[in-house]
C-alpha positions in Angstrom: -172.6 -59.6 -126.7 -171.4 -62.0 -124.3 -168.4 -64.1 -124.4 -169.3 -67.9 -123.6 -166.7 -70.2 -122.1 -165.9 -73.7 -122.7 -164.0 -76.0 -120.5 -163.6 -79.7 -121.7 -162.3 -82.5 -118.6 -161.8 -78.9 -116.6 -159.0 -78.0 -114.2 -158.9 -75.3 -112.1 -156.3 -73.7 -114.8 -159.6 -74.0 -117.3 -162.3 -72.4 -114.8 -160.0 -69.3 -113.3 -158.6 -68.1 -116.8 -162.2 -68.6 -118.2 -163.6 -66.5 -115.0 -160.7 -64.3 -115.1 -161.8 -63.1 -118.4 -165.6 -62.7 -117.3 -167.4 -65.1 -119.2 -171.0 -64.4 -119.1 -171.4 -68.0 -118.6 -169.4 -71.2 -118.7 -170.2 -74.8 -119.9 -168.3 -77.9 -118.6 -167.9 -81.3 -120.2 -167.1 -83.6 -117.3 -166.5 -86.7 -120.1 -163.0 -86.7 -121.7 -162.3 -86.3 -125.0 -161.9 -89.9 -125.9 -165.9 -89.8 -125.8 -167.6 -89.0 -129.0 -170.3 -87.2 -127.4 -170.0 -83.9 -126.0 -173.5 -82.5 -124.7 -172.2 -79.3 -122.8 -170.3 -78.2 -126.3 -173.9 -78.8 -127.8 -175.3 -76.9 -125.2 -173.1 -74.1 -125.6 -173.6 -74.0 -129.0 -177.1 -73.8 -129.2 -177.0 -71.4 -126.2 -174.6 -68.7 -128.4 -176.3 -66.0 -130.3 -174.9 -64.1 -133.6 -172.0 -61.7 -131.9 -171.2 -63.8 -129.1 -167.7 -65.1 -128.6 -166.8 -69.1 -127.7 -163.4 -69.1 -126.1 -161.8 -71.8 -124.9 -158.2 -72.2 -122.7 -156.6 -73.8 -125.0 -157.5 -75.2 -129.0 -157.4 -78.7 -128.0 -160.7 -78.3 -125.4 -162.5 -77.8 -128.5 -161.1 -80.3 -130.8 -159.3 -83.5 -130.8 -157.9 -82.6 -134.3 -157.2 -79.7 -136.6 -159.9 -80.8 -139.3 -162.7 -80.9 -136.5 -161.2 -77.8 -135.2 -161.3 -75.9 -138.7 -164.9 -77.3 -139.2 -166.2 -75.9 -135.7 -164.7 -72.5 -136.1 -166.3 -71.9 -139.7 -169.5 -73.4 -138.6 -169.4 -70.8 -135.5 -168.2 -68.0 -138.6 -171.5 -69.1 -140.4 -173.4 -68.1 -137.3 -172.0 -65.1 -136.7 -170.2 -66.2 -133.4 -166.4 -65.7 -132.8 -163.8 -67.9 -131.5 -160.9 -67.2 -129.2 -158.1 -69.5 -127.4 -156.8 -68.0 -124.4 -153.2 -69.7 -124.7 -153.0 -69.7 -128.3 -154.1 -66.0 -128.3 -156.1 -66.4 -131.1 -159.4 -64.4 -131.7 -161.3 -64.9 -134.9 -163.0 -61.4 -133.8 -159.8 -60.1 -135.3 -158.3 -59.6 -138.8 -155.3 -61.1 -137.2 -157.0 -63.6 -135.6 -158.8 -64.8 -138.8 -155.6 -64.7 -140.6 -154.0 -67.1 -138.3 -156.8 -69.1 -138.4 -156.9 -69.2 -142.3 -153.3 -70.0 -142.1 -154.6 -73.3 -139.8 -156.9 -74.4 -142.6 -154.3 -74.1 -145.7 -151.8 -76.1 -143.5 -154.6 -78.9 -142.6 -155.2 -79.0 -146.3 -151.6 -79.1 -147.0 -151.5 -82.0 -144.6 -153.9 -83.9 -145.9 -152.6 -83.9 -149.8 -149.4 -85.0 -148.4 -151.0 -87.9 -146.7 -152.7 -88.8 -149.7 -149.8 -89.0 -151.7 -147.8 -90.8 -149.5 -150.5 -93.1 -149.6 -151.0 -93.5 -153.4 -147.0 -94.2 -153.1 -146.9 -97.0 -150.8 -149.9 -98.4 -152.7 -148.2 -98.3 -156.1 -145.2 -99.5 -154.8 -146.7 -102.5 -153.1 -148.4 -103.1 -156.2 -145.3 -102.9 -158.4 -144.1 -105.7 -155.8 -146.7 -107.7 -156.7 -148.8 -107.4 -153.3 -152.6 -106.5 -153.4 -154.1 -104.4 -151.0 -156.7 -105.1 -148.1 -156.6 -107.5 -145.9 -156.5 -111.6 -146.6 -159.4 -113.5 -147.1 -161.0 -115.2 -143.8 -162.0 -117.9 -145.6 -159.7 -119.9 -148.2 -161.3 -121.9 -150.8 -161.0 -125.0 -148.9 -163.1 -123.3 -146.0 -165.9 -122.1 -148.7 -166.0 -125.6 -149.9 -166.0 -127.2 -146.6 -168.5 -124.6 -145.4 -171.4 -125.0 -148.4 -170.7 -129.0 -147.7 -171.8 -128.5 -144.3 -174.6 -126.2 -144.8 -176.5 -128.7 -147.4 -177.1 -130.8 -144.3 -180.3 -128.9 -143.2 -179.6 -130.1 -139.3 -176.2 -128.0 -139.6 -177.0 -124.0 -139.3 -175.3 -121.0 -140.3 -173.9 -120.4 -136.6 -172.8 -123.5 -136.2 -170.5 -123.8 -139.3 -169.3 -120.0 -138.7 -168.4 -121.3 -135.0 -166.3 -124.4 -136.2 -164.3 -122.3 -139.1 -163.6 -119.5 -136.5 -165.4 -116.5 -138.2 -169.2 -114.9 -137.8 -172.1 -116.2 -139.8 -172.3 -112.3 -141.5 -168.6 -113.4 -143.2 -170.4 -116.8 -144.4 -173.6 -114.8 -145.5 -170.8 -112.4 -147.3 -169.1 -115.5 -148.9 -172.0 -117.9 -149.3 -175.1 -115.7 -150.1 -176.9 -119.1 -150.7 -176.5 -119.8 -147.2 -179.5 -117.8 -146.2 -181.5 -120.2 -148.4 -180.6 -124.1 -148.5 -180.8 -123.9 -152.3 -177.8 -123.8 -154.3 -174.8 -124.9 -151.6 -173.4 -127.6 -153.3 -170.8 -126.5 -155.8 
């Protein structure tokens, strides 16, 4: 039953706090949280055993969102590993800490529901005003007609037509599947 520290983009405060509580080992992430990969967190999770506790200086050091935080702590709990945040005084190895974390989970679920309701209401209001959702099409009907005519010429390839229309070849293929073969382009 060891305390295992995790620090992301470490400052002296983080490391001092983790050392002060005598973490058996501290895993220190140097890359910023904006980067998706966190190899030191993966190493810490791999290192930990049932009964250990993952300790962070502050909640935002572990996760970039409440949803991600809850998922991470639930995964720890499934493995019999506790979680502790020093700044927020949360410790899931205690009844009070688990309660606080359950409240976080309920708030996150509530927030997701509110966002869904707002989104749905906004889309319904826009539809009632005659607006359609989604982004406007890259190619207008006249562009598609011109593209088909150009692609009927075996000397002109899809990349040239796409460049001329200011779109990617993938966009042309999406709108004109027959562009992959020269059959059926006129129409």
